[in-house]
Every structure is written in C-alpha cells, then in structure tokens.
C-alpha positions, 0 to 999 in steps of 0.5 A, spaced: 595 729 358 594 725 364 587 722 362 587 714 362 580 714 359 576 719 354 570 720 350 570 725 345 566 728 339 570 730 333 574 736 333 572 742 329 577 746 325 578 754 325 580 754 332 579 761 335 574 763 330 567 764 333 562 759 330 555 757 330 555 750 329 548 748 332 546 742 336 550 737 333 557 741 332 556 743 340 556 735 342 562 734 337 566 739 341 565 736 348 570 731 351 570 727 357 576 725 360 578 721 367 584 724 370 588 730 374 585 737 371 591 740 373 595 736 368 591 738 362 594 744 357 588 748 356 587 755 355 583 755 362 581 750 367 575 751 372 576 751 379 571 748 384 572 754 389 570 756 396 567 763 397 573 766 399 577 763 393 583 762 398 584 755 397 581 749 400 580 741 399 579 737 393 580 740 386 581 747 389 587 745 394 590 741 388 589 747 383 592 751 388 598 747 390 600 746 382 599 753 381 604 755 386 603 761 391 602 766 386 595 764 385 593 765 392 596 772 392 592 774 386 586 771 389 586 775 395 585 781 390 579 778 388 574 779 394 571 772 394 566 770 389 558 769 390 555 762 389 553 761 382 558 766 380 565 766 377 572 770 376 578 769 372 586 769 374 592 767 371 594 760 371 601 761 374 605 754 374 599 750 371 599 748 364 593 752 363 594 759 362 588 761 366 584 759 372 576 760 372 574 760 379 567 758 381 563 757 387 558 751 387 552 750 391 552 745 397 547 740 396 541 741 401 536 736 398 535 740 391 530 745 394 534 751 396 536 753 389 541 748 388 540 746 381 539 754 378 546 755 382 550 750 379 547 751 372 549 758 373 556 756 375 557 753 368 554 759 364 558 764 368 565 760 367 563 759 359 561 766 359 568 768 362 571 764 357 568 767 351 569 774 353 577 772 353 576 768 347 579 762 349 579 756 345 579 750 350 576 749 357 576 744 362 571 743 368 571 738 374 565 736 377 563 742 380 559 741 387 560 733 387 565 732 392 565 735 399 559 739 397 555 733 396 551 734 389 549 727 386 553 725 381 547 724 376 543 730 377 550 734 377 552 731 370 546 732 367 546 740 369 553 740 366 552 737 360 545 741 358 549 748 360 555 746 356 551 744 349 546 750 350 552 755 350 556 752 345 550 751 340 549 759 340 556 760 338 563 761 341 570 761 340 571 755 344 573 749 340 574 744 346 570 743 352 573 738 357 569 735 363 575 732 367 573 726 372 577 724 378 574 718 379 571 712 375 564 713 378 564 721 376 566 718 369 561 714 368 556 719 370 558 724 365 559 719 360 551 717 361 549 724 361 553 725 354 549 719 351 543 722 354 544 729 351 546 726 344 539 723 344 535 730 346 535 736 341 537 743 344 532 748 342 536 754 339 
C-alpha cells in the first residue's frame, strides 16, 4: 500500500452501511499513514488542487501524473473550483476509484479566513464522499506544501473536522491521512493523540 508507518484505530464492521458510532467510533475509523497517496487502493483520494483543477506541483502534479491524461480531460469540464470547495472525478489510472479535488487556502498569517477555508475543504470533501456512499477516503496534508499552512495548525483542523463528521454518521469506514514527509506524519499523529483526549459534542 505504499505506507512505511501507520497509526490507526480499530476498523468497524458493516462496510458501506451508514452508522452513528459517536465520538469513540469516529476515532477508530481514522488512520494515519506515511507514504505516497497515489498508491492507496481506497474509494477516493483527495487532491490538494489549484483553482484551475488543471494540475500543478506537489501532490496535485503527482496525482495527475499517476492518473494519466484522462483525468486532466475530465477536470477541464468542471470549470475550476473555488477555495474551500470540492469536486469529484473518476480515478482513471489510479488505484482509487475517484479523486475529490479541493482547493486549500494560501497561508497569509491566519487572519484572512484561512482556518475557515481549510476546514471547509475537509467538510466539503467528506460531504461528497458521503453523497457518493464511499467507504474509504485518503487525504493529503491540504495547504501544507507550497501554500505554506503551518503543519500543527493544519493537522488540528483536519482532525477536528474529520472526527466531527464521522461522529454524526457516515458510510465512511476508513478515513486516511496520508503524510509524505516525516514532519507531516509527526504533526498528524500528535493531533490524533490530542483529539483522543478531547470529546466532540454531538
């Protein structure tokens, strides 16, 4: 699967069935991996895309290269994507069946709506996954590359949005946070540990 390290909770039964496991069940469905997101055989991987959806550097470029030219052709039909929103395409040559493209904010000190926009990226991607009754989804560290979002803050937002979404019921049985670097992996596991100590209010 391409991951050399992983942290995960116990996986639950009943794949594909909508469930409301509450806080503890939400945490059990979150996994943290270090590896190449294009190598994960999940229902959908999330692309940290540019507004044009026409490819770029970092994880965006890696996903487009792995998926092949048909992904770009499909993306050309979508008319771009606003920051904080998300759109879905097929996975084409990827192991994943779908790609959910979301556009994260560029870090400008945290006073220009960046936290709200980043949180929206996760919520909108999860909403689309639920609408399509997907069972597994893998996220990269959205906005943490060239967009410059601080890792610890971004990881805390990701973990908070994911666990809150899962606690309210979803078809999703596995939500993976896939970290390309050791630094990102450490930040994600720290946020996972902090989240396990803090209740989510339903």
